[in-house]
TORMI-911540 format. One line per 8 residues: number of its first residue (from 1); their letters; for each residue x, y, z of N, C-alpha, C. Coordinates in steps of 0.1 Angstrom, whole numbers, plus 5000, padded with zeros to 4 digits. Layout:
! residues N
NUM	a	X:Y:Z:X:Y:Z:X:Y:Z | ...
***
This chain:
! residues 203
1	xxxxxxxx	5009:4988:5000:5000:5000:5000:5009:5012:5000 | 5006:5021:4991:5014:5034:4990:5009:5044:5000 | 5018:5051:5006:5014:5062:5015:5015:5075:5008 | 5006:5084:5012:5006:5097:5006:5014:5107:5015 | 5024:5114:5010:5031:5123:5018:5022:5134:5024 | 5026:5138:5036:5018:5149:5042:5027:5161:5044 | 5026:5171:5035:5035:5183:5035:5033:5190:5048 | 5021:5191:5053:5019:5199:5065:5026:5193:5077
9	xxxxxxxx	5026:5179:5078:5033:5172:5089:5048:5174:5088 | 5053:5173:5075:5068:5175:5074:5072:5189:5077 | 5064:5199:5074:5067:5213:5077:5067:5215:5092 | 5057:5209:5099:5057:5210:5113:5069:5204:5120 | 5073:5192:5115:5085:5186:5120:5097:5195:5118 | 5099:5201:5106:5110:5209:5103:5110:5222:5113 | 5098:5227:5115:5097:5239:5124:5101:5235:5138 | 5097:5223:5143:5101:5219:5156:5116:5217:5157
17	xxxxxxxx	5121:5211:5147:5136:5208:5146:5143:5221:5147 | 5139:5231:5139:5146:5244:5139:5145:5251:5153 | 5133:5250:5159:5131:5256:5172:5140:5250:5183 | 5140:5237:5183:5149:5230:5193:5164:5234:5191 | 5168:5235:5178:5182:5238:5176:5185:5253:5180 | 5176:5262:5177:5178:5276:5180:5177:5278:5195 | 5168:5271:5203:5169:5272:5217:5182:5268:5223 | 5187:5257:5217:5200:5252:5222:5211:5262:5219
25	xxxxxxxx	5210:5269:5208:5220:5279:5204:5219:5291:5214 | 5207:5296:5217:5205:5307:5226:5211:5304:5240 | 5210:5292:5244:5215:5288:5257:5230:5288:5258 | 5236:5287:5246:5251:5286:5245:5257:5300:5244 | 5249:5310:5240:5255:5324:5238:5257:5330:5252 | 5269:5335:5255:5272:5341:5268:5268:5356:5268 | 5268:5361:5280:5265:5376:5282:5278:5384:5279 | 5276:5395:5273:5288:5404:5270:5295:5408:5284
33	xxxxxxxx	5308:5408:5284:5318:5408:5273:5322:5395:5268 | 5318:5384:5274:5322:5370:5269:5315:5368:5255 | 5321:5360:5247:5315:5358:5234:5318:5344:5229 | 5311:5339:5218:5313:5326:5213:5311:5327:5198 | 5319:5319:5190:5319:5320:5176:5308:5310:5170 | 5305:5312:5158:5295:5303:5151:5301:5289:5150 | 5314:5288:5148:5320:5274:5148:5319:5268:5161 | 5321:5275:5172:5320:5269:5185:5306:5264:5188
41	xxxxxxxx	5296:5273:5184:5282:5269:5186:5279:5256:5177 | 5284:5256:5165:5282:5245:5156:5288:5232:5162 | 5300:5233:5168:5306:5221:5174:5298:5216:5187 | 5293:5226:5195:5284:5222:5206:5272:5215:5201 | 5265:5220:5191:5253:5214:5186:5256:5200:5181 | 5267:5198:5174:5270:5185:5169:5272:5175:5180 | 5279:5179:5191:5282:5171:5202:5269:5167:5210 | 5258:5175:5208:5246:5173:5215:5236:5165:5206
49	xxxxxxxx	5240:5161:5194:5232:5152:5186:5225:5159:5175 | 5226:5172:5173:5220:5179:5162:5227:5177:5149 | 5220:5175:5138:5226:5174:5125:5225:5187:5118 | 5236:5195:5117:5235:5209:5113:5248:5212:5106 | 5248:5223:5098:5260:5228:5091:5264:5241:5098 | 5276:5245:5096:5281:5258:5102:5274:5269:5095 | 5271:5267:5082:5264:5278:5075:5250:5280:5080 | 5243:5269:5084:5230:5270:5090:5230:5277:5103
57	xxxxxxxx	5241:5275:5111:5242:5282:5124:5244:5297:5121 | 5252:5300:5111:5254:5314:5108:5241:5321:5104 | 5233:5314:5096:5220:5320:5092:5211:5321:5104 | 5211:5311:5113:5202:5312:5125:5206:5323:5134 | 5219:5326:5135:5224:5337:5144:5219:5350:5138 | 5219:5352:5125:5215:5364:5119:5200:5366:5121 | 5192:5355:5120:5177:5357:5121:5174:5359:5136 | 5181:5352:5145:5178:5353:5159:5182:5367:5164
65	xxxxxxxx	5192:5373:5158:5196:5387:5162:5186:5397:5159 | 5177:5394:5150:5166:5403:5146:5154:5403:5156 | 5154:5392:5165:5144:5390:5175:5149:5393:5189 | 5161:5387:5192:5166:5388:5205:5178:5398:5206 | 5181:5404:5218:5191:5413:5219:5205:5407:5219 | 5209:5403:5207:5222:5397:5204:5231:5406:5197 | 5244:5405:5199:5253:5414:5192:5265:5406:5186 | 5270:5410:5175:5281:5404:5169:5294:5413:5169
73	xxxxxxxx	5305:5408:5174:5317:5416:5174:5324:5414:5160 | 5323:5423:5151:5328:5422:5138:5341:5429:5136 | 5348:5432:5147:5361:5439:5145:5372:5429:5141 | 5370:5416:5143:5380:5406:5139:5373:5393:5136 | 5379:5385:5127:5373:5372:5124:5380:5362:5132 | 5373:5351:5136:5359:5349:5134:5351:5358:5144 | 5339:5362:5139:5330:5370:5147:5326:5363:5159 | 5325:5371:5170:5320:5365:5183:5307:5371:5186
81	xxxxxxxx	5298:5362:5191:5284:5365:5194:5282:5365:5209 | 5273:5374:5214:5270:5375:5228:5257:5382:5230 | 5251:5380:5242:5239:5388:5245:5244:5402:5249 | 5235:5412:5245:5239:5426:5249:5241:5427:5264 | 5249:5436:5268:5253:5438:5282:5241:5440:5291 | 5231:5448:5286:5219:5451:5294:5207:5442:5291 | 5210:5431:5284:5199:5422:5280:5194:5415:5293 | 5181:5413:5294:5175:5406:5306:5177:5392:5304
89	xxxxxxxx	5181:5385:5316:5183:5371:5316:5170:5364:5316 | 5169:5353:5308:5157:5344:5309:5161:5330:5306 | 5153:5321:5311:5156:5306:5309:5148:5301:5298 | 5154:5292:5290:5148:5286:5279:5146:5271:5281 | 5133:5266:5279:5131:5252:5281:5137:5244:5269 | 5146:5235:5272:5152:5227:5261:5157:5214:5267 | 5158:5204:5258:5164:5191:5260:5172:5188:5248 | 5185:5185:5249:5192:5181:5237:5188:5167:5232
97	xxxxxxxx	5190:5164:5219:5187:5151:5214:5195:5140:5221 | 5208:5143:5225:5215:5133:5233:5209:5130:5246 | 5204:5141:5253:5197:5139:5266:5184:5131:5264 | 5177:5134:5253:5165:5127:5250:5167:5113:5248 | 5177:5109:5240:5180:5095:5237:5184:5088:5250 | 5192:5094:5259:5196:5088:5271:5183:5085:5280 | 5174:5094:5280:5161:5092:5288:5153:5081:5282 | 5152:5080:5269:5144:5070:5263:5150:5056:5265
105	xxxxxxxx	5163:5055:5264:5170:5043:5267:5168:5039:5282 | 5169:5049:5290:5167:5046:5305:5153:5041:5307 | 5143:5047:5300:5129:5042:5302:5128:5028:5297 | 5134:5024:5286:5133:5011:5281:5138:5000:5291 | 5149:5003:5298:5155:4994:5307:5152:4995:5322 | 5145:5006:5326:5142:5008:5340:5127:5008:5343 | 5119:5006:5332:5105:5007:5334:5100:4997:5344 | 5106:4985:5345:5102:4974:5354:5109:4975:5367
113	xxxxxxxx	5119:4984:5368:5128:4984:5380:5124:4995:5389 | 5119:5006:5384:5115:5018:5392:5101:5016:5398 | 5099:5021:5410:5086:5021:5416:5076:5029:5407 | 5064:5024:5406:5054:5030:5397:5052:5045:5400 | 5052:5048:5413:5050:5062:5416:5061:5071:5411 | 5074:5066:5412:5085:5074:5406:5085:5075:5391 | 5081:5064:5385:5080:5064:5370:5070:5074:5365 | 5058:5075:5373:5048:5085:5369:5054:5099:5370
121	xxxxxxxx	5062:5101:5380:5068:5115:5382:5077:5118:5370 | 5084:5108:5365:5093:5111:5353:5085:5111:5340 | 5072:5109:5340:5065:5108:5328:5066:5120:5319 | 5065:5132:5324:5067:5144:5315:5080:5145:5309 | 5091:5140:5316:5104:5141:5310:5105:5130:5298 | 5099:5118:5300:5099:5108:5289:5091:5113:5277 | 5080:5120:5280:5072:5126:5269:5080:5136:5262 | 5087:5145:5269:5095:5155:5262:5106:5149:5254
129	xxxxxxxx	5112:5139:5259:5123:5132:5252:5118:5126:5239 | 5106:5120:5239:5100:5114:5227:5097:5125:5217 | 5093:5137:5222:5090:5148:5213:5102:5153:5206 | 5113:5154:5214:5126:5159:5208:5131:5150:5197 | 5130:5137:5200:5135:5127:5190:5126:5125:5178 | 5114:5131:5179:5104:5130:5168:5104:5144:5161 | 5113:5153:5164:5111:5167:5159:5114:5169:5145 | 5122:5160:5138:5125:5163:5124:5138:5156:5120
137	xxxxxxxx	5142:5160:5107:5154:5154:5101:5167:5157:5108 | 5167:5168:5115:5180:5172:5122:5184:5163:5133 | 5175:5154:5138:5179:5145:5149:5177:5131:5145 | 5174:5128:5132:5170:5115:5127:5180:5104:5130 | 5193:5107:5128:5203:5096:5130:5203:5092:5145 | 5203:5102:5154:5203:5099:5168:5190:5092:5172 | 5179:5096:5167:5166:5090:5170:5166:5075:5166 | 5172:5072:5155:5172:5058:5150:5182:5049:5158
145	xxxxxxxx	5190:5054:5167:5199:5046:5174:5193:5035:5182 | 5181:5037:5187:5174:5027:5195:5171:5015:5187 | 5169:5016:5173:5166:5005:5165:5179:4997:5162 | 5191:5002:5165:5203:4996:5162:5210:4989:5173 | 5205:4990:5185:5211:4983:5197:5200:4976:5205 | 5205:4965:5211:5196:4957:5220:5204:4950:5230 | 5198:4947:5242:5204:4939:5252:5198:4925:5251 | 5207:4915:5249:5203:4902:5247:5207:4894:5260
153	xxxxxxxx	5197:4888:5267:5200:4881:5279:5209:4868:5276 | 5217:4865:5286:5226:4853:5284:5219:4840:5285 | 5207:4840:5291:5199:4827:5293:5187:4828:5284 | 5179:4817:5284:5166:4817:5277:5157:4827:5283 | 5152:4837:5275:5143:4847:5280:5129:4841:5283 | 5123:4845:5294:5111:4840:5299:5100:4850:5297 | 5088:4846:5295:5077:4855:5294:5072:4859:5308 | 5073:4872:5311:5070:4876:5325:5055:4874:5328
161	xxxxxxxx	5052:4871:5340:5038:4869:5344:5031:4883:5344 | 5018:4883:5342:5010:4895:5343:5004:4897:5357 | 5007:4909:5362:5001:4913:5375:4993:4925:5374 | 4982:4927:5381:4975:4939:5381:4983:4951:5386 | 4982:4962:5379:4990:4974:5383:4990:4978:5397 | 4978:4977:5403:4976:4981:5417:4985:4972:5427 | 4987:4959:5423:4995:4950:5431:5010:4954:5430 | 5014:4957:5418:5028:4961:5415:5031:4974:5423
169	xxxxxxxx	5021:4983:5422:5023:4996:5429:5024:4994:5444 | 5016:4986:5449:5016:4983:5464:5029:4977:5468 | 5034:4967:5460:5047:4961:5464:5058:4971:5462 | 5059:4978:5452:5069:4989:5450:5069:4998:5461 | 5057:5003:5465:5056:5013:5476:5061:5007:5489 | 5058:4995:5492:5062:4989:5505:5077:4987:5504 | 5083:4983:5493:5097:4980:5492:5105:4993:5493 | 5099:5004:5487:5106:5017:5488:5106:5023:5502
177	xxxxxxxx	5095:5022:5509:5093:5028:5522:5097:5018:5533 | 5101:5006:5529:5105:4995:5539:5094:4993:5549 | 5082:4990:5544:5071:4986:5552:5066:4972:5549 | 5058:4966:5558:5053:4953:5556:5041:4953:5547 | 5038:4941:5542:5026:4939:5533:5017:4929:5539 | 5004:4932:5538:4994:4922:5542:4989:4915:5528 | 4991:4902:5527:4988:4896:5514:4978:4884:5517 | 4971:4881:5507:4962:4869:5507:4968:4859:5497
185	xxxxxxxx	4970:4847:5502:4976:4836:5493:4966:4825:5492 | 4963:4821:5479:4954:4810:5476:4962:4798:5472 | 4961:4788:5481:4969:4776:5478:4962:4767:5468 | 4969:4762:5458:4963:4754:5448:4960:4740:5454 | 4969:4735:5463:4968:4722:5468:4957:4721:5478 | 4956:4731:5488:4947:4730:5499:4933:4737:5495 | 4933:4745:5484:4921:4751:5480:4915:4761:5489 | 4923:4767:5497:4919:4778:5506:4928:4790:5506
193	xxxxxxxx	4923:4801:5510:4930:4813:5510:4934:4817:5524 | 4947:4821:5526:4952:4825:5539:4958:4839:5538 | 4958:4846:5549:4964:4859:5550:4977:4859:5557 | 4987:4866:5551:5001:4866:5557:5005:4881:5558 | 5014:4883:5567:5022:4895:5568:5036:4892:5563 | 5040:4899:5553:5054:4897:5547:5062:4909:5548 | 5075:4907:5547:5085:4917:5547:5093:4918:5534 | 5089:4926:5525:5096:4926:5511:5110:4931:5513
201	xxx	5119:4924:5507:5133:4928:5508:5139:4931:5494 | 5133:4926:5484:5139:4929:5470:5130:4923:5460 | 5132:4927:5447:5124:4922:5436:5134:4918:5425
***
């Protein structure tokens, strides 16, 4: 079955990709009198997982300087960029593709090891990481890394049993807070249910 390209979706991804890259750039630019060159910004972006050219960085700097109080020191090459001396400081929300990939890998391997309550607390970060890695072509190579690696157990893998989420949450909570559990156990041999107080030590 042939798929029909969606120009609107591609355009949105490209816009997201550009926005993430430019946020990362703005966070790298220091306050005057310190300065940073386009090449230094380009190298930082590459190390953080962005696929970008130095020329794109230079174009971004010019367009950003029309919106934000940025200045370029053109007295000598390479030009140095900085925030204006009197520019108001502000924080930019951002997560680099490398940080996003690390979080997604952590989620893959820690989902069954962390208490459910703590995993829920990290939910917004995992959602943000997924959004960063889905932002567009500029992070495609890093986003595809998860498809290229896997952890293979040394023994025969077993199908894990299914437990209701409320039971797992209760056990995780007791283990985390070092509390006892009241459980009901149904014996197959005796055909009766008994109540026990247990001391969870590990999973």
